[in-house]
N, C-alpha and C positions, 0 to 999 in steps of 0.2 A: 664272574659274580653270581652268587646264588640268589635267585628270586624267591621271595617269600609268598606263600599262598595266603591271600587275605582271609579266605574262608577258614583255613586251618588256624590262623591266628585268632580269629573271632571265636572259634570253637574252644580253644584253650582259654581265652579270656572269659568266656561264658562259664566254663567249668571252675575257673579260679574265683570268679565273683560268687558263684553258687556255694563253693566251699567256704569262702570268707563269711558269707551270711550264715551258713550252717554252723560254723565254729562259734560265731557270735550268739546264735540261738542256744547252742549247747552250754556255753559259758554262763549265759544269763540264767538258764534253768538251774545249773549247779549252784550258782550264787544265791538265787532265790530259795532253793531248797535248804542250803546250809544256813542261810539267815533265819529260816524258820526252825532251826535245830532238827531237821529231818535228814534222813539218808537219801541220797539220789537213787532213783530207780533207773537202771540203765536202758530198759526198753523205752521208758518215757523220755529219757535223754536223747535216744536215737530218733524217736518221733519228733521231738522238738527240733533237733538238728536238721532232719530231712525237710520238715515243713518250713523252717526258716530259710533253708537253702532254696526251696521252691519259690517262696515269696521274694527272696533275694534276686532270683533270676527274673521274675516279673518286674521288680523294681529296676533292675539293670536295663531291661528293655524299655521301660518308661523313661529312664534317664537318657537313653540313646534317642528315643523319639523326641524328647525335649531339647536335645542338642547339648546336654551337659558333657563336660570333658570327663576323662576317666577318674580324675582325682575327686571331683564332686560326686560322680557315680559311686565311687568307693565309699565315700562318706554316707551317702543315702543307703546303699546296700548294707553297709555295716550297722547303721542305726536300725534299719528295718529288721535285720537279723537279730539284733539285741532285743528289740521290742517283742519279737516273736511273731509267729504267723497270724494269730488271731487279730491282734491289734493292727499289724501292718496291712493285712488284707482289707480291713475296714478303710484305712487311709487310701489304699490304692483303688478300692472300689469307688470312693468319693471322687478321686481324680478321673477315673474312667467315665463316671456318670457326667461330670462337668465337661469333659472333653467331647463327649457324645451328645451333650445338650439334653440329658435326661433329667427331668425335674421330679425328684422323689417327694417333694413337698406338695405337689399338686393333689388336689382332692378330686376324686371321681364322683359322678352323679349319685352313686349308691350311698356314699358317705353323707350326703346332704339330707337324706330322708329321716 
């Protein structure tokens, strides 16, 4: 019987989730561009894909931390990839601030003057 290395499987899974989000980001960029009757710029498309892939990896790690199964993780990563890095990172930042108990609505003493 061949034993599977859990770390190797996790690495492949991580790459696939990142690729999944990157493809979503690229497709969303191309669709937005075509809907505006513009020609896609391939450098911009590459940046959109890479940044969506990066955010997709962060989303995947958040899903793992929250205990979501791979199906729901795929949904979250795919949607975040489609939304793009800028929107997704704002949502993830809010999640992180909530998890860490950071109150961004708190006023400091210098604001009261």
